[in-house]
N, C-alpha and C positions, 0 to 999 in steps of 0.2 A: 391632751386635747379632748374637749367634751364630745360626747357621742353625736350631738346634733351638728357640731362644727365639722366633724369628720364626714358626716352624711352630706352636708352642704358641699364640702370639698369634692367628694366623689360625684355628686350630682353635677357640679361645675365641670369636672373632668369628662363626664359623659356628654354633656351639652357641647363642650369644646371639641371633643373627638367627632361628634356627629357633624358639627359645623365644618370642621376641617376635611372630613371625608365626603361631605355633601350628601349625607344620608339622614333619614329621620332618627330622632333620638330613641325611639322605641326599639329600633334595630340594634343600636349600640347598647342599650340597656339589656336586651336579650343576650347579646354577646358576652357582656360582663357577667351576667347571671350564669350563663353556661360555663364560662371559664371558672367561676367561683365553685361550681359543682364538680368540675373535673380536675382542677389544679389545686392541690392542698396548700400551696403557697399563696393563693389568691384569696383574700378575705371575702366573705359573703357580702352581697349588697344588702345593706340594712333597710329596714322598713321606711325610715324617713327619707332616705335617698330615693327609694322607689316612689314614695308619695310626691316628692319634689319633681322628679323627672316626668312621671305620668301627668301630674298637674300642669306642668309646663307644656307638655305635648297637647293637652286638651285645650289650652288657651294660646297657643303659638301665634295665631293670626292677630289676635287682639293685643298681645304683648308687643309684637313687632310694630303694630300700628301706633301704640302709645309711645314707644321709644322713638320711632320716626317723627312723630308729631312734636315731642317735647325735647329732643336732644338738639339743641341749638348749634348750628354750624357743623353737625355731624350726621352724615347719611349712614344708615345702618350698615350698608355694605362697605363703607369706608372706615368704619371703626376698627381699631385693633381687635382681632378675633377673641382674645381673652376678655377684653372689656365687653364685647357684644354678649358673650356667654354669661359673664358675671351679672350684667345688667338684666338680661333675660331672666335669670334665676332669681335675682333680687326682686324684680318686678312681680314675678309670680308669687313669691313668698309674702311680699308686702301687701299685695292687694287681695289675694285669695286664701292665704293661710291665717285663720283667725287666732290660733293658739300661740303664734309667735308675735311678741311685742314689736311694733314698728321699729323702734330704736335698735333692737337686736337684729332684725332682718337687714337694716341698713349697715350697721356696724360689721356684721359678718361679711356682707358683700364688699365693704371697704377693705377688710382684712384679706379677702381673696385677691383683690386688686393689688394690694401691697405685695403679696406673695408671688403673683403670677403675671403681673403686667408692668407697665411703664411707671416712671416716677409721677407723671401727671394723672395717671388713672384713678388713684384713690379720690382725688378731689372731684373728678368727673363723675365717678360712680356715686359719691356722696351727694353731689349737687342734683343729679338727675333723680335719684331715689328720694331725696329730700323733697323735690318738687312733687313727685308722685304721692308722697305722704300727705302733703298739703291738699292735694286734689283727690285723695282717696275716697271720701264720701261720694263724690260725684262719679268717680271712676267705677266704684263698686255698683252703683245704680246702673250705669251704662253696661257693665259686664254681664248683667243678668239677662 
């Protein structure tokens, strides 16, 4: 598995854990980093994971607003927890990370959905992030 794919998977796990525990992602990130320093079996949190989690934390409100606005027939709190975390991460990477091609951000999110969520999740993730890709120029202007 490529380094960035591993980083995305770890970022997803951190977002998912934070969501399940009802705590902010930065607290979970700090826990993961602390465990990596004290437990030799725990791999370190890589730089890209850190960038994704911190970037998501910076834009949480706007990301959730976008998902709530464009996810047809799905309220954010009614989505499967894995889907919610995957879409949040994918939305951040798609809109705010310039050095990741849009197709890669979407495909990686779809792969996470295939691995961690329901049979219907990959299509949902692909559709919603595809919509954000279409709207990206306007969403980027609004995000500033």
